[in-house]
mmCIF file of the C-alpha atoms, coordinates in Angstrom:
data_MODEL
# 
_entry.id   MODEL 
# 
loop_
_atom_site.group_PDB 
_atom_site.id 
_atom_site.type_symbol 
_atom_site.label_atom_id 
_atom_site.label_alt_id 
_atom_site.label_comp_id 
_atom_site.label_asym_id 
_atom_site.label_entity_id 
_atom_site.label_seq_id 
_atom_site.pdbx_PDB_ins_code 
_atom_site.Cartn_x 
_atom_site.Cartn_y 
_atom_site.Cartn_z 
_atom_site.occupancy 
_atom_site.B_iso_or_equiv 
_atom_site.pdbx_formal_charge 
_atom_site.auth_seq_id 
_atom_site.auth_comp_id 
_atom_site.auth_asym_id 
_atom_site.auth_atom_id 
_atom_site.pdbx_PDB_model_num 
ATOM 1  C CA . MET A 1 1  ? 90.604 117.760 108.689 1.00 0.00 ? 1  MET A CA 1 
ATOM 2  C CA . LYS A 1 2  ? 88.208 116.065 106.346 1.00 0.00 ? 2  LYS A CA 1 
ATOM 3  C CA . ILE A 1 3  ? 87.047 112.418 106.815 1.00 0.00 ? 3  ILE A CA 1 
ATOM 4  C CA . LEU A 1 4  ? 85.162 110.299 104.268 1.00 0.00 ? 4  LEU A CA 1 
ATOM 5  C CA . ALA A 1 5  ? 83.060 107.561 105.454 1.00 0.00 ? 5  ALA A CA 1 
ATOM 6  C CA . VAL A 1 6  ? 82.305 104.906 102.740 1.00 0.00 ? 6  VAL A CA 1 
ATOM 7  C CA . ILE A 1 7  ? 79.086 103.219 103.425 1.00 0.00 ? 7  ILE A CA 1 
ATOM 8  C CA . GLY A 1 8  ? 78.497 99.980  101.463 1.00 0.00 ? 8  GLY A CA 1 
ATOM 9  C CA . SER A 1 9  ? 75.129 98.925  103.009 1.00 0.00 ? 9  SER A CA 1 
ATOM 10 C CA . PRO A 1 10 ? 72.185 98.641  100.679 1.00 0.00 ? 10 PRO A CA 1 
ATOM 11 C CA . ARG A 1 11 ? 69.938 100.216 103.423 1.00 0.00 ? 11 ARG A CA 1 
ATOM 12 C CA . LYS A 1 12 ? 69.682 103.888 103.497 1.00 0.00 ? 12 LYS A CA 1 
ATOM 13 C CA . ASN A 1 13 ? 69.502 104.289 107.193 1.00 0.00 ? 13 ASN A CA 1 
ATOM 14 C CA . GLY A 1 14 ? 71.004 100.973 108.241 1.00 0.00 ? 14 GLY A CA 1 
ATOM 15 C CA . ASN A 1 15 ? 73.265 100.075 111.152 1.00 0.00 ? 15 ASN A CA 1 
ATOM 16 C CA . THR A 1 16 ? 76.470 101.285 109.382 1.00 0.00 ? 16 THR A CA 1 
ATOM 17 C CA . TYR A 1 17 ? 74.852 104.728 108.665 1.00 0.00 ? 17 TYR A CA 1 
ATOM 18 C CA . ARG A 1 18 ? 73.670 105.039 112.302 1.00 0.00 ? 18 ARG A CA 1 
ATOM 19 C CA . ALA A 1 19 ? 77.184 104.074 113.634 1.00 0.00 ? 19 ALA A CA 1 
ATOM 20 C CA . VAL A 1 20 ? 78.733 106.640 111.370 1.00 0.00 ? 20 VAL A CA 1 
ATOM 21 C CA . GLU A 1 21 ? 76.300 109.300 112.640 1.00 0.00 ? 21 GLU A CA 1 
ATOM 22 C CA . ARG A 1 22 ? 77.166 108.457 116.174 1.00 0.00 ? 22 ARG A CA 1 
ATOM 23 C CA . ILE A 1 23 ? 80.874 108.712 115.436 1.00 0.00 ? 23 ILE A CA 1 
ATOM 24 C CA . LYS A 1 24 ? 80.270 111.982 113.644 1.00 0.00 ? 24 LYS A CA 1 
ATOM 25 C CA . GLU A 1 25 ? 78.486 113.431 116.791 1.00 0.00 ? 25 GLU A CA 1 
ATOM 26 C CA . ASN A 1 26 ? 81.463 112.287 118.986 1.00 0.00 ? 26 ASN A CA 1 
ATOM 27 C CA . ILE A 1 27 ? 84.088 113.730 116.711 1.00 0.00 ? 27 ILE A CA 1 
ATOM 28 C CA . LEU A 1 28 ? 82.304 117.061 116.284 1.00 0.00 ? 28 LEU A CA 1 
ATOM 29 C CA . GLY A 1 29 ? 82.133 117.194 120.061 1.00 0.00 ? 29 GLY A CA 1 
ATOM 30 C CA . TYR A 1 30 ? 85.828 117.002 120.285 1.00 0.00 ? 30 TYR A CA 1 
ATOM 31 C CA . ASP A 1 31 ? 86.802 119.238 117.280 1.00 0.00 ? 31 ASP A CA 1 
ATOM 32 C CA . GLY A 1 32 ? 84.141 121.289 115.462 1.00 0.00 ? 32 GLY A CA 1 
ATOM 33 C CA . SER A 1 33 ? 86.532 121.981 112.487 1.00 0.00 ? 33 SER A CA 1 
ATOM 34 C CA . ILE A 1 34 ? 86.422 118.321 111.359 1.00 0.00 ? 34 ILE A CA 1 
ATOM 35 C CA . GLU A 1 35 ? 84.291 117.670 108.348 1.00 0.00 ? 35 GLU A CA 1 
ATOM 36 C CA . LEU A 1 36 ? 82.805 114.224 107.837 1.00 0.00 ? 36 LEU A CA 1 
ATOM 37 C CA . GLU A 1 37 ? 81.105 113.305 104.456 1.00 0.00 ? 37 GLU A CA 1 
ATOM 38 C CA . CYS A 1 38 ? 79.371 110.020 103.833 1.00 0.00 ? 38 CYS A CA 1 
ATOM 39 C CA . LEU A 1 39 ? 79.691 108.269 100.445 1.00 0.00 ? 39 LEU A CA 1 
ATOM 40 C CA . PHE A 1 40 ? 76.893 105.823 99.900  1.00 0.00 ? 40 PHE A CA 1 
ATOM 41 C CA . ILE A 1 41 ? 77.955 102.988 97.408  1.00 0.00 ? 41 ILE A CA 1 
ATOM 42 C CA . ARG A 1 42 ? 74.328 102.170 96.705  1.00 0.00 ? 42 ARG A CA 1 
ATOM 43 C CA . ASP A 1 43 ? 73.834 105.585 95.124  1.00 0.00 ? 43 ASP A CA 1 
ATOM 44 C CA . TYR A 1 44 ? 76.298 104.559 92.275  1.00 0.00 ? 44 TYR A CA 1 
ATOM 45 C CA . ASP A 1 45 ? 75.820 102.173 89.377  1.00 0.00 ? 45 ASP A CA 1 
ATOM 46 C CA . LEU A 1 46 ? 78.683 99.811  89.898  1.00 0.00 ? 46 LEU A CA 1 
ATOM 47 C CA . LYS A 1 47 ? 79.093 96.506  88.012  1.00 0.00 ? 47 LYS A CA 1 
ATOM 48 C CA . THR A 1 48 ? 81.170 93.461  88.971  1.00 0.00 ? 48 THR A CA 1 
ATOM 49 C CA . CYS A 1 49 ? 84.507 92.982  87.223  1.00 0.00 ? 49 CYS A CA 1 
ATOM 50 C CA . THR A 1 50 ? 84.200 90.248  84.517  1.00 0.00 ? 50 THR A CA 1 
ATOM 51 C CA . GLY A 1 51 ? 87.927 89.371  84.718  1.00 0.00 ? 51 GLY A CA 1 
ATOM 52 C CA . CYS A 1 52 ? 88.467 90.128  80.950  1.00 0.00 ? 52 CYS A CA 1 
ATOM 53 C CA . PHE A 1 53 ? 91.889 91.723  81.831  1.00 0.00 ? 53 PHE A CA 1 
ATOM 54 C CA . ALA A 1 54 ? 91.255 94.579  79.275  1.00 0.00 ? 54 ALA A CA 1 
ATOM 55 C CA . CYS A 1 55 ? 92.280 97.033  81.958  1.00 0.00 ? 55 CYS A CA 1 
ATOM 56 C CA . ILE A 1 56 ? 95.612 95.258  82.306  1.00 0.00 ? 56 ILE A CA 1 
ATOM 57 C CA . SER A 1 57 ? 96.438 94.593  78.658  1.00 0.00 ? 57 SER A CA 1 
ATOM 58 C CA . LYS A 1 58 ? 95.073 97.784  77.163  1.00 0.00 ? 58 LYS A CA 1 
ATOM 59 C CA . GLY A 1 59 ? 94.768 100.221 80.026  1.00 0.00 ? 59 GLY A CA 1 
ATOM 60 C CA . GLU A 1 60 ? 91.981 101.125 82.581  1.00 0.00 ? 60 GLU A CA 1 
ATOM 61 C CA . GLU A 1 61 ? 90.332 103.515 80.221  1.00 0.00 ? 61 GLU A CA 1 
ATOM 62 C CA . ARG A 1 62 ? 89.582 100.461 77.951  1.00 0.00 ? 62 ARG A CA 1 
ATOM 63 C CA . CYS A 1 63 ? 87.457 98.725  80.562  1.00 0.00 ? 63 CYS A CA 1 
ATOM 64 C CA . PRO A 1 64 ? 84.375 97.465  78.922  1.00 0.00 ? 64 PRO A CA 1 
ATOM 65 C CA . LEU A 1 65 ? 82.210 98.027  81.932  1.00 0.00 ? 65 LEU A CA 1 
ATOM 66 C CA . ASN A 1 66 ? 79.985 101.077 81.519  1.00 0.00 ? 66 ASN A CA 1 
ATOM 67 C CA . ASP A 1 67 ? 79.302 102.119 85.101  1.00 0.00 ? 67 ASP A CA 1 
ATOM 68 C CA . GLU A 1 68 ? 80.050 105.039 87.408  1.00 0.00 ? 68 GLU A CA 1 
ATOM 69 C CA . ARG A 1 69 ? 83.272 103.902 88.869  1.00 0.00 ? 69 ARG A CA 1 
ATOM 70 C CA . ASP A 1 70 ? 85.121 106.953 87.506  1.00 0.00 ? 70 ASP A CA 1 
ATOM 71 C CA . THR A 1 71 ? 82.685 109.347 89.160  1.00 0.00 ? 71 THR A CA 1 
ATOM 72 C CA . LEU A 1 72 ? 84.002 107.895 92.558  1.00 0.00 ? 72 LEU A CA 1 
ATOM 73 C CA . CYS A 1 73 ? 87.486 108.928 91.750  1.00 0.00 ? 73 CYS A CA 1 
ATOM 74 C CA . MET A 1 74 ? 86.794 112.668 91.241  1.00 0.00 ? 74 MET A CA 1 
# 
């Protein structure tokens, strides 16, 4: 089983990361076949939606924001 932990904190080793690490230790203690991967939102250049509705009227590929959101979907 694979588990993805999405960490949205701006701190590299903040409370969320430490909590995920404790959970990881506990999970691996029960079942060593489980894989837990951390995704740090702070590592990506993500911009705030401007509400232009281009994604709705013209399609998501026409979003004017030039950020790394598509990288997250891969």
